[in-house]
C-alpha positions as CSV (number, residue, x, y, z in Angstrom):
1,X,8.5,20.0,15.0
2,X,8.2,18.3,11.7
3,X,11.3,17.1,9.9
4,X,11.7,15.6,6.4
5,X,15.0,13.9,5.5
6,X,15.6,13.4,1.7
7,X,18.4,11.2,0.7
8,X,19.1,11.6,-3.1
9,X,21.1,9.1,-5.0
10,X,23.4,10.3,-7.7
11,X,21.7,10.6,-11.1
12,X,18.8,12.3,-12.8
13,X,15.4,13.2,-11.7
14,X,13.0,11.5,-9.4
15,X,9.8,9.6,-9.9
16,X,7.4,9.0,-7.1
17,X,4.3,6.9,-7.7
18,X,1.6,6.4,-5.1
19,X,-1.2,4.0,-5.9
20,X,-4.5,3.3,-4.1
21,X,-6.0,6.5,-2.7
22,X,-9.7,6.9,-3.1
23,X,-11.4,9.2,-5.6
24,X,-13.3,11.7,-3.5
25,X,-11.2,14.7,-2.8
26,X,-13.3,16.0,0.1
27,X,-10.6,16.8,2.5
28,X,-12.4,18.0,5.6
29,X,-15.6,17.0,7.4
30,X,-18.0,19.1,5.4
31,X,-21.6,18.1,4.8
32,X,-22.5,17.2,1.2
33,X,-25.9,17.0,-0.6
34,X,-24.5,14.6,-3.2
35,X,-25.7,11.0,-2.8
36,X,-22.5,9.9,-4.6
37,X,-20.4,11.6,-1.9
38,X,-22.1,9.5,0.7
39,X,-21.1,6.2,-0.9
40,X,-17.9,4.2,-0.9
41,X,-16.4,5.8,-4.0
42,X,-13.5,3.5,-4.7
43,X,-14.1,-0.2,-4.1
44,X,-17.1,-0.5,-1.9
45,X,-17.3,-1.8,1.6
46,X,-14.8,-4.3,2.9
47,X,-17.6,-6.5,4.2
48,X,-18.7,-7.2,0.6
49,X,-15.3,-8.5,-0.3
50,X,-15.0,-11.2,2.4
51,X,-13.5,-14.2,0.6
52,X,-14.1,-16.8,3.3
53,X,-11.2,-18.6,5.0
54,X,-8.0,-17.4,3.5
55,X,-6.5,-19.8,1.1
56,X,-2.9,-18.6,1.4
57,X,-2.7,-18.9,5.2
58,X,0.3,-20.7,6.4
59,X,0.5,-19.2,9.9
60,X,-1.0,-20.9,12.9
61,X,-4.3,-19.5,14.3
62,X,-2.3,-17.7,16.9
63,X,-1.0,-14.6,15.1
64,X,2.7,-13.9,15.2
65,X,3.9,-11.4,17.7
66,X,4.9,-8.0,16.3
67,X,8.7,-7.7,16.1
68,X,10.9,-4.6,15.6
69,X,11.6,-3.9,11.9
70,X,14.3,-6.1,10.3
71,X,16.4,-3.2,9.2
72,X,19.2,-5.4,7.8
73,X,16.7,-7.3,5.5
74,X,15.2,-4.0,4.4
75,X,18.6,-2.6,3.6
76,X,19.5,-5.7,1.6
77,X,16.2,-5.4,-0.3
78,X,16.9,-1.8,-1.2
79,X,20.4,-2.6,-2.2
80,X,19.2,-5.5,-4.4
81,X,16.6,-3.2,-6.0
82,X,19.3,-0.6,-6.8
83,X,21.1,-3.1,-9.0
84,X,18.6,-3.9,-11.7
85,X,19.2,-7.0,-13.8
86,X,16.8,-5.9,-16.6
87,X,18.6,-4.0,-19.4
88,X,16.8,-0.8,-20.3
89,X,14.4,-0.9,-17.3
90,X,13.0,2.3,-15.9
91,X,14.6,1.8,-12.5
92,X,14.5,4.0,-9.4
93,X,16.2,7.4,-9.9
94,X,16.6,8.1,-6.2
95,X,15.4,7.0,-2.8
96,X,14.1,9.5,-0.2
97,X,13.7,8.9,3.5
98,X,10.9,10.5,5.4
99,X,11.1,11.4,9.1
100,X,7.5,11.1,10.1
101,X,7.9,12.9,13.5
102,X,5.1,15.4,14.0
103,X,3.0,13.9,11.1
104,X,4.1,15.8,8.0
105,X,1.8,15.7,4.9
106,X,2.7,14.9,1.3
107,X,0.7,15.3,-1.9
108,X,-0.2,18.7,-3.3
109,X,-3.9,17.9,-3.5
110,X,-4.1,18.4,0.3
111,X,-0.7,19.2,1.8
112,X,1.7,21.8,0.5
113,X,4.2,21.8,3.3
114,X,6.8,19.5,1.7
115,X,7.1,19.4,-2.0
116,X,10.2,17.2,-2.4
117,X,9.7,16.2,-6.1
118,X,11.5,17.8,-9.0
119,X,9.9,18.3,-12.4
120,X,9.5,14.9,-14.1
121,X,9.7,12.9,-10.9
122,X,6.9,10.6,-9.8
123,X,6.0,8.4,-6.8
124,X,4.0,5.2,-7.5
125,X,1.4,4.4,-4.8
126,X,-1.2,1.6,-4.6
127,X,-4.2,1.4,-2.2
128,X,-6.7,-1.3,-1.1
129,X,-4.6,-4.4,-1.3
130,X,-3.4,-7.0,-0.8
131,X,-5.6,-9.0,-3.2
132,X,-5.2,-12.3,-4.9
133,X,-4.0,-12.2,-8.5
134,X,-4.1,-8.5,-8.9
135,X,-1.4,-7.6,-6.3
136,X,1.0,-10.2,-7.7
137,X,0.4,-8.9,-11.3
138,X,1.3,-5.4,-10.0
139,X,4.4,-6.7,-8.3
140,X,5.5,-8.5,-11.5
141,X,5.1,-5.3,-13.5
142,X,7.1,-3.3,-11.0
143,X,9.9,-5.9,-10.8
144,X,10.2,-6.1,-14.6
145,X,11.0,-2.4,-14.6
146,X,13.0,-2.4,-11.4
147,X,10.9,0.3,-9.7
148,X,9.6,0.5,-6.2
149,X,6.3,1.8,-4.9
150,X,4.4,2.7,-1.7
151,X,1.5,0.4,-0.8
152,X,-1.3,1.4,1.4
153,X,-3.1,-1.8,2.3
154,X,-6.4,-2.2,4.1
155,X,-5.9,-3.9,7.4
156,X,-8.7,-6.4,6.9
157,X,-7.3,-7.4,3.5
158,X,-4.0,-7.9,5.1
159,X,-5.5,-10.2,7.7
160,X,-7.1,-12.3,4.9
161,X,-4.0,-12.4,2.7
162,X,-0.9,-12.0,4.8
163,X,1.3,-14.1,2.4
164,X,0.6,-11.7,-0.4
165,X,1.5,-8.7,1.8
166,X,4.8,-10.5,2.7
167,X,5.5,-10.8,-1.0
168,X,5.2,-7.0,-1.3
169,X,7.8,-6.5,1.4
170,X,10.1,-9.2,0.0
171,X,10.4,-7.2,-3.2
172,X,11.5,-4.1,-1.3
173,X,8.4,-1.9,-1.5
174,X,7.3,0.4,1.3
175,X,4.2,-0.5,3.3
176,X,1.9,2.1,5.0
177,X,-1.8,1.7,6.0
178,X,-5.2,2.6,4.7
179,X,-7.3,1.9,7.8
180,X,-8.8,-1.4,9.0
181,X,-12.0,-1.4,6.9
182,X,-11.8,1.5,4.4
183,X,-14.6,3.6,6.0
184,X,-15.0,7.4,5.6
185,X,-13.3,8.5,8.9
186,X,-14.9,12.0,8.6
187,X,-18.3,10.3,9.3
188,X,-17.1,8.4,12.3
189,X,-16.9,9.6,15.9
190,X,-13.3,10.6,16.9
191,X,-12.8,7.4,18.9
192,X,-14.2,5.2,16.1
193,X,-11.9,6.9,13.6
194,X,-8.9,6.4,15.8
195,X,-9.8,2.8,16.2
196,X,-9.9,2.4,12.4
197,X,-6.4,4.0,12.1
198,X,-4.9,1.9,14.9
199,X,-6.5,-1.4,13.9
200,X,-5.3,-0.9,10.4
201,X,-1.6,-0.5,11.4
202,X,-1.8,-3.3,13.9
203,X,-3.4,-5.7,11.4
204,X,-0.6,-5.0,8.9
205,X,2.0,-5.4,11.6
206,X,0.5,-8.7,12.8
207,X,0.2,-10.0,9.2
208,X,3.9,-9.1,8.5
209,X,5.3,-10.0,11.9
210,X,6.8,-6.5,12.1
211,X,5.5,-3.0,12.0
212,X,5.1,-1.1,8.7
213,X,6.2,2.4,7.9
214,X,4.4,5.3,9.6
215,X,2.6,6.3,6.4
216,X,-1.1,6.7,6.2
217,X,-3.7,7.5,3.5
218,X,-7.2,8.5,4.4
219,X,-9.9,6.5,2.6
220,X,-11.5,8.8,0.0
221,X,-8.9,11.3,1.1
222,X,-11.5,12.5,3.7
223,X,-10.0,13.7,7.0
224,X,-10.8,16.1,9.8
225,X,-8.4,18.6,11.3
226,X,-8.6,16.6,14.5
227,X,-7.6,13.4,12.8
228,X,-4.7,15.1,11.1
229,X,-3.5,16.4,14.5
230,X,-3.9,12.8,15.9
231,X,-1.6,11.5,13.2
232,X,0.9,14.1,14.2
233,X,0.7,13.0,17.8
234,X,1.4,9.4,16.7
235,X,4.3,10.5,14.4
236,X,2.5,9.2,11.3
237,X,2.9,11.0,8.0
238,X,-0.2,11.6,5.9
239,X,-0.1,10.9,2.1
240,X,-2.4,12.5,-0.3
241,X,-2.0,12.5,-4.1
242,X,-1.1,14.6,-7.1
243,X,-2.4,12.4,-10.0
244,X,-5.6,10.4,-9.6
245,X,-5.7,7.4,-12.1
246,X,-9.5,7.0,-11.5
247,X,-8.8,3.3,-12.0
248,X,-11.6,2.4,-9.6
249,X,-14.1,3.9,-12.0
250,X,-12.6,3.3,-15.4
251,X,-12.1,-0.5,-15.5
252,X,-10.5,-0.4,-18.9
253,X,-6.7,-0.9,-19.0
254,X,-6.1,1.4,-22.0
255,X,-8.3,4.1,-20.4
256,X,-6.3,3.8,-17.1
257,X,-3.1,4.3,-19.0
258,X,-4.5,7.4,-20.8
259,X,-5.9,8.8,-17.6
260,X,-2.6,8.6,-15.7
261,X,-0.4,9.9,-18.5
262,X,-2.8,12.8,-19.5
263,X,-3.0,14.0,-15.9
264,X,0.7,13.5,-15.3
265,X,1.6,15.5,-18.4
266,X,-0.5,18.4,-17.0
267,X,0.9,18.2,-13.5
268,X,4.5,17.6,-14.6
269,X,5.3,15.5,-11.5
270,X,3.7,14.0,-8.5
271,X,2.4,11.1,-6.4
272,X,0.3,8.8,-8.6
273,X,-2.7,7.1,-7.1
274,X,-3.6,3.6,-8.3
275,X,-5.2,0.5,-6.7
276,X,-3.6,-3.0,-6.7
277,X,-7.1,-4.2,-5.8
278,X,-8.3,-3.3,-9.3
279,X,-7.8,-5.8,-12.1
280,X,-7.7,-3.1,-14.7
281,X,-4.7,-1.5,-13.0
282,X,-2.9,-4.9,-12.9
283,X,-3.4,-5.1,-16.7
284,X,-2.6,-1.4,-17.3
285,X,0.6,-1.1,-15.2
286,X,3.1,-2.5,-17.7
287,X,2.1,0.0,-20.3
288,X,2.0,2.9,-17.7
289,X,5.6,2.1,-16.8
290,X,6.6,1.9,-20.5
291,X,5.1,5.3,-21.1
292,X,6.7,6.8,-18.1
293,X,10.0,5.6,-19.4
294,X,9.3,6.9,-22.9
295,X,8.3,10.2,-21.5
296,X,11.6,10.6,-19.6
297,X,9.9,10.5,-16.1
298,X,11.9,9.5,-13.1
299,X,10.7,7.2,-10.3
300,X,11.3,8.1,-6.7
301,X,11.1,5.4,-4.0
302,X,9.8,6.8,-0.7
303,X,11.0,5.1,2.5
304,X,10.6,5.8,6.2
305,X,13.3,6.6,8.8
306,X,11.5,4.6,11.5
307,X,8.7,2.0,11.7
308,X,5.4,2.9,13.2
309,X,4.9,2.1,16.8
310,X,1.7,0.1,17.1
311,X,-0.3,0.0,20.3
312,X,-0.4,-3.3,22.1
313,X,-4.1,-3.3,22.9
314,X,-4.9,-3.1,19.1
315,X,-2.3,-5.7,18.3
316,X,-4.0,-8.1,20.6
317,X,-7.5,-7.2,19.4
318,X,-6.6,-7.7,15.8
319,X,-4.7,-10.9,16.4
320,X,-8.0,-12.3,17.9
321,X,-9.9,-11.3,14.8
322,X,-7.5,-13.1,12.4
323,X,-9.3,-15.8,10.4
324,X,-8.1,-19.2,11.6
325,X,-5.7,-21.1,9.3
326,X,-7.1,-24.2,7.7
327,X,-6.8,-27.3,9.9
328,X,-3.8,-29.4,9.0
329,X,-5.0,-32.7,7.5
330,X,-1.9,-34.0,5.8
331,X,-0.9,-37.6,6.7
332,X,2.1,-39.5,5.7
333,X,1.6,-41.2,2.3
334,X,2.0,-44.7,3.9
335,X,-0.9,-43.9,6.1
336,X,-3.2,-43.0,3.3
337,X,-2.2,-45.3,0.4
338,X,-0.9,-48.9,0.7
339,X,-0.5,-51.7,-1.7
340,X,-3.0,-54.5,-1.0
341,X,-2.3,-56.6,-4.1
342,X,0.2,-56.9,-6.8
343,X,3.7,-55.3,-7.1
344,X,4.3,-51.9,-5.6
345,X,6.7,-50.8,-8.4
């Protein structure tokens, strides 16, 4: 049985923003004659993005073990986020808590079971991170307006940039998953698709040192009925979208702002899809938030009742794939530089 718990704070409407879903709204495994439908429609293949040894790695080559969620730290982050120190900021109107048991679906583009948003409410969501520069710019824009979002990172990106993902959590945002390598799961065998789902969650859990929320977004929003059932069996909620920013294709900040606001005005509310992988989104987001505030929209923060339960075999497999941290080469200054003539000060 599916259950959704909504905890509403006192105050006005709710805004929920979801960023990062892909553009193709082909929801089931149907054949297509379009060459474009066959391609990676959002940001290309993950293999093409490999940045080499991660520059932000501070962990040892042995990945940290996955620990239970730090509920106290999460509660403190949420409490801190509720008391905004920026006068006139947009802020979070209310926080909702999702019980992912049975795998409920959210986002009217695909799932119409649970429409928890009121007129004028939005959820901010971001896909495809974490990514250097862009993700931090997105975090800065969100912090300036005291709003919270849902991030759906790619597992492989999380393995390359764990420190960036930890910064997302440190600011009190919700973390879900967007598979291990951002492939079209509807084109994979059932086992390959399940491996992508599980590796993605495990990679994020290993990168963070604790499991994320049981929230999942299909790459390109492409699913099969069987995979949706599988998420239900794993007690993982599926997130679709209501407003597609098209930021993966536009690449112009002003056009991204116009795209979001035009579609939101027509929809009246909804989960907004953006990508913290995209530089245009990082540049556009401050203005998007300003226009949401000017338009009287309310932001809703979506959280999870429980963390996802990752599978140990995938945790181990992903930990073995983590790029090694750079070898420690630092030596004490006295062992590197010494005065051989003249005064030392």
